[in-house]
All heavy atoms as atom14 arrays in JSON, in Angstrom:
{
  "sequence": "MIDHVVQNERLLYTCPIHPEVVMDRPGICPECGMQLVPKEPEIRIAGESMTILKRQK",
  "atom14_mask": [
    [1, 1, 1, 1, 1, 1, 1, 1, 0, 0, 0, 0, 0, 0],
    [1, 1, 1, 1, 1, 1, 1, 1, 0, 0, 0, 0, 0, 0],
    [1, 1, 1, 1, 1, 1, 1, 1, 0, 0, 0, 0, 0, 0],
    [1, 1, 1, 1, 1, 1, 1, 1, 1, 1, 0, 0, 0, 0],
    [1, 1, 1, 1, 1, 1, 1, 0, 0, 0, 0, 0, 0, 0],
    [1, 1, 1, 1, 1, 1, 1, 0, 0, 0, 0, 0, 0, 0],
    [1, 1, 1, 1, 1, 1, 1, 1, 1, 0, 0, 0, 0, 0],
    [1, 1, 1, 1, 1, 1, 1, 1, 0, 0, 0, 0, 0, 0],
    [1, 1, 1, 1, 1, 1, 1, 1, 1, 0, 0, 0, 0, 0],
    [1, 1, 1, 1, 1, 1, 1, 1, 1, 1, 1, 0, 0, 0],
    [1, 1, 1, 1, 1, 1, 1, 1, 0, 0, 0, 0, 0, 0],
    [1, 1, 1, 1, 1, 1, 1, 1, 0, 0, 0, 0, 0, 0],
    [1, 1, 1, 1, 1, 1, 1, 1, 1, 1, 1, 1, 0, 0],
    [1, 1, 1, 1, 1, 1, 1, 0, 0, 0, 0, 0, 0, 0],
    [1, 1, 1, 1, 1, 1, 0, 0, 0, 0, 0, 0, 0, 0],
    [1, 1, 1, 1, 1, 1, 1, 0, 0, 0, 0, 0, 0, 0],
    [1, 1, 1, 1, 1, 1, 1, 1, 0, 0, 0, 0, 0, 0],
    [1, 1, 1, 1, 1, 1, 1, 1, 1, 1, 0, 0, 0, 0],
    [1, 1, 1, 1, 1, 1, 1, 0, 0, 0, 0, 0, 0, 0],
    [1, 1, 1, 1, 1, 1, 1, 1, 1, 0, 0, 0, 0, 0],
    [1, 1, 1, 1, 1, 1, 1, 0, 0, 0, 0, 0, 0, 0],
    [1, 1, 1, 1, 1, 1, 1, 0, 0, 0, 0, 0, 0, 0],
    [1, 1, 1, 1, 1, 1, 1, 1, 0, 0, 0, 0, 0, 0],
    [1, 1, 1, 1, 1, 1, 1, 1, 0, 0, 0, 0, 0, 0],
    [1, 1, 1, 1, 1, 1, 1, 1, 1, 1, 1, 0, 0, 0],
    [1, 1, 1, 1, 1, 1, 1, 0, 0, 0, 0, 0, 0, 0],
    [1, 1, 1, 1, 0, 0, 0, 0, 0, 0, 0, 0, 0, 0],
    [1, 1, 1, 1, 1, 1, 1, 1, 0, 0, 0, 0, 0, 0],
    [1, 1, 1, 1, 1, 1, 0, 0, 0, 0, 0, 0, 0, 0],
    [1, 1, 1, 1, 1, 1, 1, 0, 0, 0, 0, 0, 0, 0],
    [1, 1, 1, 1, 1, 1, 1, 1, 1, 0, 0, 0, 0, 0],
    [1, 1, 1, 1, 1, 1, 0, 0, 0, 0, 0, 0, 0, 0],
    [1, 1, 1, 1, 0, 0, 0, 0, 0, 0, 0, 0, 0, 0],
    [1, 1, 1, 1, 1, 1, 1, 1, 0, 0, 0, 0, 0, 0],
    [1, 1, 1, 1, 1, 1, 1, 1, 1, 0, 0, 0, 0, 0],
    [1, 1, 1, 1, 1, 1, 1, 1, 0, 0, 0, 0, 0, 0],
    [1, 1, 1, 1, 1, 1, 1, 0, 0, 0, 0, 0, 0, 0],
    [1, 1, 1, 1, 1, 1, 1, 0, 0, 0, 0, 0, 0, 0],
    [1, 1, 1, 1, 1, 1, 1, 1, 1, 0, 0, 0, 0, 0],
    [1, 1, 1, 1, 1, 1, 1, 1, 1, 0, 0, 0, 0, 0],
    [1, 1, 1, 1, 1, 1, 1, 0, 0, 0, 0, 0, 0, 0],
    [1, 1, 1, 1, 1, 1, 1, 1, 1, 0, 0, 0, 0, 0],
    [1, 1, 1, 1, 1, 1, 1, 1, 0, 0, 0, 0, 0, 0],
    [1, 1, 1, 1, 1, 1, 1, 1, 1, 1, 1, 0, 0, 0],
    [1, 1, 1, 1, 1, 1, 1, 1, 0, 0, 0, 0, 0, 0],
    [1, 1, 1, 1, 1, 0, 0, 0, 0, 0, 0, 0, 0, 0],
    [1, 1, 1, 1, 0, 0, 0, 0, 0, 0, 0, 0, 0, 0],
    [1, 1, 1, 1, 1, 1, 1, 1, 1, 0, 0, 0, 0, 0],
    [1, 1, 1, 1, 1, 1, 0, 0, 0, 0, 0, 0, 0, 0],
    [1, 1, 1, 1, 1, 1, 1, 1, 0, 0, 0, 0, 0, 0],
    [1, 1, 1, 1, 1, 1, 1, 0, 0, 0, 0, 0, 0, 0],
    [1, 1, 1, 1, 1, 1, 1, 1, 0, 0, 0, 0, 0, 0],
    [1, 1, 1, 1, 1, 1, 1, 1, 0, 0, 0, 0, 0, 0],
    [1, 1, 1, 1, 1, 1, 1, 1, 1, 0, 0, 0, 0, 0],
    [1, 1, 1, 1, 1, 1, 1, 1, 1, 1, 1, 0, 0, 0],
    [1, 1, 1, 1, 1, 1, 1, 1, 1, 0, 0, 0, 0, 0],
    [1, 1, 1, 1, 1, 1, 1, 1, 1, 0, 0, 0, 0, 0]
  ],
  "atom14_positions": [
    [[7.03, 8.62, 5.33], [8.26, 9.37, 5.21], [9.45, 8.39, 5.04], [9.55, 7.42, 5.74], [8.44, 10.23, 6.46], [9.74, 11.0, 6.44], [9.91, 11.97, 7.94], [10.57, 13.45, 7.21], [0.0, 0.0, 0.0], [0.0, 0.0, 0.0], [0.0, 0.0, 0.0], [0.0, 0.0, 0.0], [0.0, 0.0, 0.0], [0.0, 0.0, 0.0]],
    [[10.31, 8.72, 4.12], [11.5, 7.89, 3.88], [12.61, 8.42, 4.78], [13.0, 9.59, 4.7], [11.93, 7.97, 2.4], [10.8, 7.41, 1.54], [13.19, 7.2, 2.17], [10.99, 7.62, 0.07], [0.0, 0.0, 0.0], [0.0, 0.0, 0.0], [0.0, 0.0, 0.0], [0.0, 0.0, 0.0], [0.0, 0.0, 0.0], [0.0, 0.0, 0.0]],
    [[13.13, 7.54, 5.6], [14.19, 7.99, 6.52], [15.58, 7.53, 6.15], [16.55, 8.03, 6.67], [13.88, 7.56, 7.96], [13.74, 6.06, 8.11], [13.94, 5.34, 7.13], [13.41, 5.61, 9.21], [0.0, 0.0, 0.0], [0.0, 0.0, 0.0], [0.0, 0.0, 0.0], [0.0, 0.0, 0.0], [0.0, 0.0, 0.0], [0.0, 0.0, 0.0]],
    [[15.67, 6.63, 5.17], [17.0, 6.12, 4.81], [17.04, 5.71, 3.35], [16.28, 4.85, 2.93], [17.35, 4.93, 5.7], [18.72, 4.4, 5.49], [19.85, 5.11, 5.83], [19.17, 3.26, 4.94], [20.92, 4.43, 5.52], [20.54, 3.3, 4.97], [0.0, 0.0, 0.0], [0.0, 0.0, 0.0], [0.0, 0.0, 0.0], [0.0, 0.0, 0.0]],
    [[17.87, 6.36, 2.57], [18.03, 6.02, 1.17], [19.52, 5.78, 0.89], [20.37, 6.6, 1.26], [17.55, 7.18, 0.23], [17.81, 6.85, -1.21], [16.08, 7.45, 0.47], [0.0, 0.0, 0.0], [0.0, 0.0, 0.0], [0.0, 0.0, 0.0], [0.0, 0.0, 0.0], [0.0, 0.0, 0.0], [0.0, 0.0, 0.0], [0.0, 0.0, 0.0]],
    [[19.83, 4.65, 0.28], [21.2, 4.32, -0.08], [21.23, 3.98, -1.55], [20.47, 3.14, -2.02], [21.71, 3.09, 0.74], [23.11, 2.71, 0.3], [21.65, 3.38, 2.22], [0.0, 0.0, 0.0], [0.0, 0.0, 0.0], [0.0, 0.0, 0.0], [0.0, 0.0, 0.0], [0.0, 0.0, 0.0], [0.0, 0.0, 0.0], [0.0, 0.0, 0.0]],
    [[22.07, 4.65, -2.28], [22.22, 4.37, -3.72], [23.47, 3.56, -3.92], [24.5, 3.82, -3.32], [22.3, 5.67, -4.52], [22.37, 5.38, -5.99], [22.28, 6.63, -6.85], [22.2, 7.74, -6.33], [22.31, 6.46, -8.13], [0.0, 0.0, 0.0], [0.0, 0.0, 0.0], [0.0, 0.0, 0.0], [0.0, 0.0, 0.0], [0.0, 0.0, 0.0]],
    [[23.35, 2.56, -4.77], [24.5, 1.75, -5.14], [25.53, 2.66, -5.81], [25.22, 3.31, -6.78], [24.02, 0.66, -6.11], [24.55, -0.68, -5.82], [25.35, -0.85, -4.93], [24.09, -1.66, -6.57], [0.0, 0.0, 0.0], [0.0, 0.0, 0.0], [0.0, 0.0, 0.0], [0.0, 0.0, 0.0], [0.0, 0.0, 0.0], [0.0, 0.0, 0.0]],
    [[26.7, 2.73, -5.29], [27.74, 3.65, -5.81], [28.56, 3.03, -6.91], [29.16, 3.73, -7.68], [28.66, 4.11, -4.68], [27.9, 4.99, -3.69], [28.81, 5.48, -2.59], [30.03, 5.49, -2.77], [28.27, 5.86, -1.55], [0.0, 0.0, 0.0], [0.0, 0.0, 0.0], [0.0, 0.0, 0.0], [0.0, 0.0, 0.0], [0.0, 0.0, 0.0]],
    [[28.63, 1.69, -6.99], [29.42, 1.05, -8.01], [28.65, 0.98, -9.34], [27.52, 0.59, -9.36], [29.69, -0.41, -7.59], [31.12, -0.69, -7.42], [31.4, -2.07, -6.88], [31.06, -3.08, -7.85], [30.84, -4.34, -7.55], [30.84, -4.74, -6.32], [30.57, -5.21, -8.5], [0.0, 0.0, 0.0], [0.0, 0.0, 0.0], [0.0, 0.0, 0.0]],
    [[29.3, 1.38, -10.41], [28.69, 1.32, -11.72], [28.9, -0.1, -12.28], [30.02, -0.59, -12.35], [29.31, 2.33, -12.66], [28.72, 2.43, -14.07], [27.21, 2.74, -14.01], [29.41, 3.49, -14.88], [0.0, 0.0, 0.0], [0.0, 0.0, 0.0], [0.0, 0.0, 0.0], [0.0, 0.0, 0.0], [0.0, 0.0, 0.0], [0.0, 0.0, 0.0]],
    [[27.82, -0.76, -12.63], [27.84, -2.1, -13.17], [27.33, -2.09, -14.58], [26.6, -1.2, -14.98], [27.0, -3.05, -12.31], [27.44, -3.21, -10.85], [26.42, -4.09, -10.09], [28.83, -3.83, -10.78], [0.0, 0.0, 0.0], [0.0, 0.0, 0.0], [0.0, 0.0, 0.0], [0.0, 0.0, 0.0], [0.0, 0.0, 0.0], [0.0, 0.0, 0.0]],
    [[27.74, -3.09, -15.34], [27.36, -3.19, -16.76], [26.63, -4.52, -16.96], [26.97, -5.53, -16.37], [28.58, -3.13, -17.65], [29.29, -1.79, -17.55], [30.2, -1.54, -16.53], [28.99, -0.78, -18.44], [30.8, -0.31, -16.41], [29.6, 0.47, -18.32], [30.51, 0.68, -17.33], [31.1, 1.91, -17.2], [0.0, 0.0, 0.0], [0.0, 0.0, 0.0]],
    [[25.61, -4.49, -17.85], [24.83, -5.69, -18.12], [24.49, -5.79, -19.58], [24.59, -4.79, -20.33], [23.54, -5.69, -17.25], [22.9, -6.94, -17.38], [22.58, -4.57, -17.67], [0.0, 0.0, 0.0], [0.0, 0.0, 0.0], [0.0, 0.0, 0.0], [0.0, 0.0, 0.0], [0.0, 0.0, 0.0], [0.0, 0.0, 0.0], [0.0, 0.0, 0.0]],
    [[24.07, -6.96, -20.01], [23.69, -7.18, -21.39], [22.21, -6.84, -21.54], [21.39, -7.27, -20.73], [23.92, -8.65, -21.75], [23.35, -9.05, -23.41], [0.0, 0.0, 0.0], [0.0, 0.0, 0.0], [0.0, 0.0, 0.0], [0.0, 0.0, 0.0], [0.0, 0.0, 0.0], [0.0, 0.0, 0.0], [0.0, 0.0, 0.0], [0.0, 0.0, 0.0]],
    [[21.82, -6.12, -22.61], [20.43, -5.78, -22.83], [19.57, -7.06, -23.08], [18.39, -7.06, -22.76], [20.41, -4.91, -24.08], [21.83, -4.46, -24.26], [22.7, -5.47, -23.58], [0.0, 0.0, 0.0], [0.0, 0.0, 0.0], [0.0, 0.0, 0.0], [0.0, 0.0, 0.0], [0.0, 0.0, 0.0], [0.0, 0.0, 0.0], [0.0, 0.0, 0.0]],
    [[20.16, -8.1, -23.59], [19.44, -9.34, -23.89], [19.53, -10.34, -22.74], [18.6, -11.09, -22.51], [20.02, -10.01, -25.18], [19.98, -9.03, -26.35], [19.27, -11.29, -25.54], [18.64, -8.53, -26.74], [0.0, 0.0, 0.0], [0.0, 0.0, 0.0], [0.0, 0.0, 0.0], [0.0, 0.0, 0.0], [0.0, 0.0, 0.0], [0.0, 0.0, 0.0]],
    [[20.64, -10.36, -22.05], [20.88, -11.29, -20.93], [21.11, -10.52, -19.65], [22.27, -10.36, -19.24], [22.06, -12.22, -21.25], [21.89, -12.99, -22.51], [22.41, -12.62, -23.7], [21.2, -14.15, -22.7], [22.07, -13.52, -24.62], [21.35, -14.43, -24.03], [0.0, 0.0, 0.0], [0.0, 0.0, 0.0], [0.0, 0.0, 0.0], [0.0, 0.0, 0.0]],
    [[20.06, -10.04, -18.98], [20.25, -9.22, -17.76], [20.93, -9.92, -16.61], [21.42, -9.31, -15.69], [18.8, -8.82, -17.38], [17.94, -9.81, -18.05], [18.67, -10.27, -19.29], [0.0, 0.0, 0.0], [0.0, 0.0, 0.0], [0.0, 0.0, 0.0], [0.0, 0.0, 0.0], [0.0, 0.0, 0.0], [0.0, 0.0, 0.0], [0.0, 0.0, 0.0]],
    [[21.02, -11.26, -16.69], [21.74, -11.99, -15.63], [23.25, -11.85, -15.75], [24.0, -12.13, -14.8], [21.36, -13.48, -15.63], [21.8, -14.28, -16.85], [20.91, -14.15, -18.11], [19.98, -13.35, -18.12], [21.19, -14.88, -19.06], [0.0, 0.0, 0.0], [0.0, 0.0, 0.0], [0.0, 0.0, 0.0], [0.0, 0.0, 0.0], [0.0, 0.0, 0.0]],
    [[23.72, -11.37, -16.9], [25.16, -11.11, -17.13], [25.45, -9.72, -16.58], [24.96, -8.71, -17.09], [25.55, -11.2, -18.61], [26.99, -10.79, -18.82], [25.3, -12.59, -19.16], [0.0, 0.0, 0.0], [0.0, 0.0, 0.0], [0.0, 0.0, 0.0], [0.0, 0.0, 0.0], [0.0, 0.0, 0.0], [0.0, 0.0, 0.0], [0.0, 0.0, 0.0]],
    [[26.23, -9.66, -15.51], [26.57, -8.39, -14.86], [28.09, -8.36, -14.64], [28.66, -9.31, -14.11], [25.86, -8.22, -13.51], [26.26, -6.89, -12.85], [24.35, -8.29, -13.68], [0.0, 0.0, 0.0], [0.0, 0.0, 0.0], [0.0, 0.0, 0.0], [0.0, 0.0, 0.0], [0.0, 0.0, 0.0], [0.0, 0.0, 0.0], [0.0, 0.0, 0.0]],
    [[28.72, -7.27, -15.08], [30.19, -7.13, -14.91], [30.51, -5.76, -14.33], [29.7, -4.84, -14.41], [30.9, -7.33, -16.24], [30.73, -8.7, -16.83], [31.83, -8.91, -18.22], [31.49, -10.63, -18.6], [0.0, 0.0, 0.0], [0.0, 0.0, 0.0], [0.0, 0.0, 0.0], [0.0, 0.0, 0.0], [0.0, 0.0, 0.0], [0.0, 0.0, 0.0]],
    [[31.7, -5.65, -13.76], [32.07, -4.37, -13.12], [32.8, -3.42, -14.09], [33.32, -2.4, -13.65], [32.9, -4.63, -11.89], [34.21, -5.37, -12.17], [34.42, -5.79, -13.34], [35.01, -5.53, -11.25], [0.0, 0.0, 0.0], [0.0, 0.0, 0.0], [0.0, 0.0, 0.0], [0.0, 0.0, 0.0], [0.0, 0.0, 0.0], [0.0, 0.0, 0.0]],
    [[32.85, -3.76, -15.34], [33.49, -2.88, -16.36], [32.85, -3.13, -17.7], [32.22, -4.17, -17.93], [34.99, -3.13, -16.41], [35.36, -4.54, -16.81], [36.89, -4.71, -16.76], [37.24, -6.09, -17.1], [37.29, -7.1, -16.23], [36.97, -6.9, -14.97], [37.62, -8.3, -16.61], [0.0, 0.0, 0.0], [0.0, 0.0, 0.0], [0.0, 0.0, 0.0]],
    [[32.98, -2.19, -18.63], [32.38, -2.38, -19.97], [33.03, -3.59, -20.66], [34.16, -3.95, -20.33], [32.71, -1.1, -20.71], [33.31, -0.16, -19.74], [33.64, -0.9, -18.5], [0.0, 0.0, 0.0], [0.0, 0.0, 0.0], [0.0, 0.0, 0.0], [0.0, 0.0, 0.0], [0.0, 0.0, 0.0], [0.0, 0.0, 0.0], [0.0, 0.0, 0.0]],
    [[32.3, -4.16, -21.55], [32.86, -5.31, -22.3], [31.82, -5.93, -23.19], [30.87, -5.26, -23.6], [0.0, 0.0, 0.0], [0.0, 0.0, 0.0], [0.0, 0.0, 0.0], [0.0, 0.0, 0.0], [0.0, 0.0, 0.0], [0.0, 0.0, 0.0], [0.0, 0.0, 0.0], [0.0, 0.0, 0.0], [0.0, 0.0, 0.0], [0.0, 0.0, 0.0]],
    [[32.01, -7.19, -23.48], [31.14, -7.93, -24.41], [30.45, -9.03, -23.64], [31.08, -9.72, -22.81], [32.0, -8.55, -25.56], [32.77, -7.45, -26.3], [31.16, -9.38, -26.48], [31.9, -6.45, -27.05], [0.0, 0.0, 0.0], [0.0, 0.0, 0.0], [0.0, 0.0, 0.0], [0.0, 0.0, 0.0], [0.0, 0.0, 0.0], [0.0, 0.0, 0.0]],
    [[29.17, -9.25, -23.91], [28.4, -10.34, -23.27], [28.97, -11.68, -23.7], [29.11, -11.93, -24.93], [26.93, -10.23, -23.63], [25.95, -11.61, -23.03], [0.0, 0.0, 0.0], [0.0, 0.0, 0.0], [0.0, 0.0, 0.0], [0.0, 0.0, 0.0], [0.0, 0.0, 0.0], [0.0, 0.0, 0.0], [0.0, 0.0, 0.0], [0.0, 0.0, 0.0]],
    [[29.3, -12.56, -22.76], [29.84, -13.87, -23.15], [28.76, -14.79, -23.76], [29.09, -15.77, -24.4], [30.35, -14.45, -21.79], [29.61, -13.7, -20.75], [29.3, -12.36, -21.34], [0.0, 0.0, 0.0], [0.0, 0.0, 0.0], [0.0, 0.0, 0.0], [0.0, 0.0, 0.0], [0.0, 0.0, 0.0], [0.0, 0.0, 0.0], [0.0, 0.0, 0.0]],
    [[27.49, -14.45, -23.56], [26.4, -15.26, -24.13], [26.12, -14.95, -25.59], [25.89, -15.87, -26.37], [25.1, -15.04, -23.3], [25.24, -15.4, -21.81], [25.31, -16.89, -21.61], [24.67, -17.65, -22.36], [26.01, -17.3, -20.69], [0.0, 0.0, 0.0], [0.0, 0.0, 0.0], [0.0, 0.0, 0.0], [0.0, 0.0, 0.0], [0.0, 0.0, 0.0]],
    [[26.09, -13.66, -25.93], [25.67, -13.3, -27.3], [26.63, -12.38, -28.05], [26.41, -12.1, -29.23], [24.27, -12.66, -27.25], [24.23, -11.08, -26.42], [0.0, 0.0, 0.0], [0.0, 0.0, 0.0], [0.0, 0.0, 0.0], [0.0, 0.0, 0.0], [0.0, 0.0, 0.0], [0.0, 0.0, 0.0], [0.0, 0.0, 0.0], [0.0, 0.0, 0.0]],
    [[27.63, -11.82, -27.36], [28.6, -10.95, -28.03], [28.17, -9.49, -28.14], [28.87, -8.69, -28.72], [0.0, 0.0, 0.0], [0.0, 0.0, 0.0], [0.0, 0.0, 0.0], [0.0, 0.0, 0.0], [0.0, 0.0, 0.0], [0.0, 0.0, 0.0], [0.0, 0.0, 0.0], [0.0, 0.0, 0.0], [0.0, 0.0, 0.0], [0.0, 0.0, 0.0]],
    [[27.0, -9.14, -27.53], [26.59, -7.72, -27.57], [27.4, -6.9, -26.6], [27.91, -7.41, -25.62], [25.1, -7.59, -27.18], [24.14, -8.06, -28.27], [22.45, -7.67, -27.83], [22.45, -5.89, -27.97], [0.0, 0.0, 0.0], [0.0, 0.0, 0.0], [0.0, 0.0, 0.0], [0.0, 0.0, 0.0], [0.0, 0.0, 0.0], [0.0, 0.0, 0.0]],
    [[27.49, -5.6, -26.86], [28.16, -4.64, -25.97], [27.36, -4.51, -24.7], [26.16, -4.36, -24.71], [28.25, -3.28, -26.69], [29.08, -2.28, -25.98], [30.55, -2.59, -26.06], [31.05, -3.08, -27.06], [31.29, -2.23, -25.03], [0.0, 0.0, 0.0], [0.0, 0.0, 0.0], [0.0, 0.0, 0.0], [0.0, 0.0, 0.0], [0.0, 0.0, 0.0]],
    [[28.07, -4.55, -23.56], [27.4, -4.36, -22.27], [27.09, -2.88, -22.09], [27.81, -2.01, -22.59], [28.29, -4.82, -21.13], [28.67, -6.29, -21.13], [29.56, -6.63, -19.95], [27.43, -7.19, -21.12], [0.0, 0.0, 0.0], [0.0, 0.0, 0.0], [0.0, 0.0, 0.0], [0.0, 0.0, 0.0], [0.0, 0.0, 0.0], [0.0, 0.0, 0.0]],
    [[25.99, -2.6, -21.42], [25.54, -1.23, -21.17], [25.49, -0.97, -19.65], [25.36, -1.9, -18.9], [24.15, -0.96, -21.81], [24.21, -1.12, -23.3], [23.11, -1.89, -21.21], [0.0, 0.0, 0.0], [0.0, 0.0, 0.0], [0.0, 0.0, 0.0], [0.0, 0.0, 0.0], [0.0, 0.0, 0.0], [0.0, 0.0, 0.0], [0.0, 0.0, 0.0]],
    [[25.61, 0.31, -19.25], [25.53, 0.61, -17.81], [24.16, 0.13, -17.25], [23.15, 0.33, -17.86], [25.64, 2.11, -17.73], [26.34, 2.5, -18.99], [25.87, 1.52, -20.01], [0.0, 0.0, 0.0], [0.0, 0.0, 0.0], [0.0, 0.0, 0.0], [0.0, 0.0, 0.0], [0.0, 0.0, 0.0], [0.0, 0.0, 0.0], [0.0, 0.0, 0.0]],
    [[24.24, -0.54, -16.09], [23.03, -1.03, -15.43], [22.39, 0.16, -14.73], [23.06, 1.04, -14.19], [23.42, -2.09, -14.45], [22.28, -2.81, -13.85], [22.74, -3.97, -13.0], [21.55, -4.66, -12.41], [21.88, -5.75, -11.54], [0.0, 0.0, 0.0], [0.0, 0.0, 0.0], [0.0, 0.0, 0.0], [0.0, 0.0, 0.0], [0.0, 0.0, 0.0]],
    [[21.06, 0.17, -14.7], [20.29, 1.2, -14.01], [20.69, 1.22, -12.55], [20.89, 0.16, -11.94], [18.78, 0.97, -14.15], [18.29, 1.07, -15.58], [18.45, 2.46, -16.17], [18.33, 3.45, -15.43], [18.76, 2.53, -17.35], [0.0, 0.0, 0.0], [0.0, 0.0, 0.0], [0.0, 0.0, 0.0], [0.0, 0.0, 0.0], [0.0, 0.0, 0.0]],
    [[20.79, 2.41, -11.95], [21.14, 2.45, -10.52], [20.08, 1.79, -9.66], [18.89, 1.83, -10.03], [21.25, 3.93, -10.22], [20.46, 4.6, -11.28], [20.56, 3.71, -12.5], [0.0, 0.0, 0.0], [0.0, 0.0, 0.0], [0.0, 0.0, 0.0], [0.0, 0.0, 0.0], [0.0, 0.0, 0.0], [0.0, 0.0, 0.0], [0.0, 0.0, 0.0]],
    [[20.5, 1.21, -8.55], [19.55, 0.56, -7.63], [19.43, 1.44, -6.4], [20.4, 1.92, -5.87], [20.06, -0.83, -7.25], [19.12, -1.59, -6.38], [19.64, -2.98, -6.06], [19.59, -3.83, -6.96], [20.08, -3.15, -4.94], [0.0, 0.0, 0.0], [0.0, 0.0, 0.0], [0.0, 0.0, 0.0], [0.0, 0.0, 0.0], [0.0, 0.0, 0.0]],
    [[18.23, 1.66, -5.98], [17.94, 2.46, -4.8], [17.35, 1.56, -3.76], [16.42, 0.8, -4.05], [16.94, 3.6, -5.13], [17.46, 4.49, -6.25], [16.6, 4.39, -3.88], [18.59, 5.4, -5.86], [0.0, 0.0, 0.0], [0.0, 0.0, 0.0], [0.0, 0.0, 0.0], [0.0, 0.0, 0.0], [0.0, 0.0, 0.0], [0.0, 0.0, 0.0]],
    [[17.86, 1.62, -2.55], [17.32, 0.86, -1.44], [16.64, 1.82, -0.49], [17.27, 2.77, -0.03], [18.37, 0.05, -0.74], [18.92, -1.05, -1.57], [19.67, -2.04, -0.71], [20.3, -3.05, -1.55], [19.67, -4.1, -2.04], [18.4, -4.3, -1.75], [20.3, -4.96, -2.8], [0.0, 0.0, 0.0], [0.0, 0.0, 0.0], [0.0, 0.0, 0.0]],
    [[15.38, 1.58, -0.19], [14.62, 2.43, 0.72], [14.15, 1.55, 1.87], [13.36, 0.63, 1.66], [13.44, 3.09, 0.0], [13.96, 3.94, -1.17], [12.62, 3.91, 0.97], [12.9, 4.55, -2.01], [0.0, 0.0, 0.0], [0.0, 0.0, 0.0], [0.0, 0.0, 0.0], [0.0, 0.0, 0.0], [0.0, 0.0, 0.0], [0.0, 0.0, 0.0]],
    [[14.64, 1.82, 3.06], [14.24, 1.13, 4.26], [14.26, -0.4, 4.05], [13.34, -1.1, 4.4], [12.87, 1.58, 4.71], [0.0, 0.0, 0.0], [0.0, 0.0, 0.0], [0.0, 0.0, 0.0], [0.0, 0.0, 0.0], [0.0, 0.0, 0.0], [0.0, 0.0, 0.0], [0.0, 0.0, 0.0], [0.0, 0.0, 0.0], [0.0, 0.0, 0.0]],
    [[15.34, -0.88, 3.43], [15.54, -2.32, 3.27], [14.84, -2.91, 2.04], [14.99, -4.08, 1.79], [0.0, 0.0, 0.0], [0.0, 0.0, 0.0], [0.0, 0.0, 0.0], [0.0, 0.0, 0.0], [0.0, 0.0, 0.0], [0.0, 0.0, 0.0], [0.0, 0.0, 0.0], [0.0, 0.0, 0.0], [0.0, 0.0, 0.0], [0.0, 0.0, 0.0]],
    [[14.1, -2.14, 1.3], [13.44, -2.63, 0.08], [14.22, -2.16, -1.13], [14.97, -1.21, -1.05], [12.0, -2.16, 0.05], [11.18, -2.74, 1.18], [9.71, -2.36, 1.08], [9.27, -2.0, -0.03], [9.05, -2.38, 2.12], [0.0, 0.0, 0.0], [0.0, 0.0, 0.0], [0.0, 0.0, 0.0], [0.0, 0.0, 0.0], [0.0, 0.0, 0.0]],
    [[14.01, -2.8, -2.24], [14.73, -2.47, -3.47], [13.8, -1.94, -4.53], [12.71, -2.45, -4.69], [15.48, -3.69, -3.95], [16.23, -3.39, -5.1], [0.0, 0.0, 0.0], [0.0, 0.0, 0.0], [0.0, 0.0, 0.0], [0.0, 0.0, 0.0], [0.0, 0.0, 0.0], [0.0, 0.0, 0.0], [0.0, 0.0, 0.0], [0.0, 0.0, 0.0]],
    [[14.23, -0.9, -5.22], [13.45, -0.32, -6.33], [14.41, -0.09, -7.51], [15.6, 0.09, -7.3], [12.85, 1.02, -5.97], [11.97, 1.06, -4.82], [11.61, 2.81, -4.56], [9.88, 2.79, -4.8], [0.0, 0.0, 0.0], [0.0, 0.0, 0.0], [0.0, 0.0, 0.0], [0.0, 0.0, 0.0], [0.0, 0.0, 0.0], [0.0, 0.0, 0.0]],
    [[13.91, -0.05, -8.68], [14.71, 0.32, -9.84], [14.25, 1.66, -10.33], [13.05, 1.92, -10.49], [14.56, -0.72, -10.96], [14.98, -1.98, -10.46], [15.39, -0.35, -12.17], [0.0, 0.0, 0.0], [0.0, 0.0, 0.0], [0.0, 0.0, 0.0], [0.0, 0.0, 0.0], [0.0, 0.0, 0.0], [0.0, 0.0, 0.0], [0.0, 0.0, 0.0]],
    [[15.19, 2.58, -10.55], [14.85, 3.88, -11.08], [14.71, 3.75, -12.6], [15.58, 3.24, -13.28], [16.0, 4.88, -10.78], [16.24, 5.02, -9.29], [15.7, 6.24, -11.4], [15.08, 5.57, -8.52], [0.0, 0.0, 0.0], [0.0, 0.0, 0.0], [0.0, 0.0, 0.0], [0.0, 0.0, 0.0], [0.0, 0.0, 0.0], [0.0, 0.0, 0.0]],
    [[13.58, 4.18, -13.1], [13.33, 4.14, -14.53], [13.62, 5.48, -15.14], [13.21, 6.5, -14.63], [11.88, 3.73, -14.84], [11.48, 2.35, -14.26], [9.98, 2.14, -14.55], [12.29, 1.29, -14.87], [0.0, 0.0, 0.0], [0.0, 0.0, 0.0], [0.0, 0.0, 0.0], [0.0, 0.0, 0.0], [0.0, 0.0, 0.0], [0.0, 0.0, 0.0]],
    [[14.32, 5.47, -16.27], [14.62, 6.73, -16.95], [13.59, 6.94, -18.02], [13.15, 6.02, -18.69], [15.98, 6.66, -17.63], [17.14, 6.67, -16.66], [18.43, 6.67, -17.44], [19.63, 6.62, -16.56], [20.87, 6.53, -17.3], [0.0, 0.0, 0.0], [0.0, 0.0, 0.0], [0.0, 0.0, 0.0], [0.0, 0.0, 0.0], [0.0, 0.0, 0.0]],
    [[13.18, 8.22, -18.2], [12.27, 8.55, -19.28], [13.03, 8.54, -20.61], [14.08, 9.12, -20.71], [11.67, 9.92, -19.04], [10.78, 10.35, -20.2], [10.27, 11.75, -19.97], [9.19, 11.68, -19.03], [8.59, 12.7, -18.54], [8.95, 13.92, -18.86], [7.61, 12.58, -17.66], [0.0, 0.0, 0.0], [0.0, 0.0, 0.0], [0.0, 0.0, 0.0]],
    [[12.48, 7.83, -21.59], [13.16, 7.81, -22.88], [12.82, 9.03, -23.66], [11.7, 9.5, -23.62], [12.75, 6.53, -23.65], [13.27, 5.29, -22.99], [13.18, 4.1, -23.9], [12.75, 4.22, -25.02], [13.59, 2.97, -23.43], [0.0, 0.0, 0.0], [0.0, 0.0, 0.0], [0.0, 0.0, 0.0], [0.0, 0.0, 0.0], [0.0, 0.0, 0.0]],
    [[13.79, 9.59, -24.37], [13.57, 10.81, -25.15], [13.25, 10.48, -26.57], [13.59, 9.53, -27.14], [14.82, 11.69, -25.07], [15.12, 12.15, -23.68], [16.34, 12.94, -23.66], [16.62, 13.35, -22.21], [17.79, 14.13, -22.06], [0.0, 0.0, 0.0], [0.0, 0.0, 0.0], [0.0, 0.0, 0.0], [0.0, 0.0, 0.0], [0.0, 0.0, 0.0]]
  ]
}
């Protein structure tokens, strides 16, 4: 049973090619010039970290 779930409330943006580039607002990747995209939300369950995967349409 999961007793504690905390979702990251801050929306962050990252580069699809350089995931180490993370910014707190939309913009351009300083490494390659690509548009930053919203980063997938992070869910923490009982101190562990998971990434929520979205189904592609």
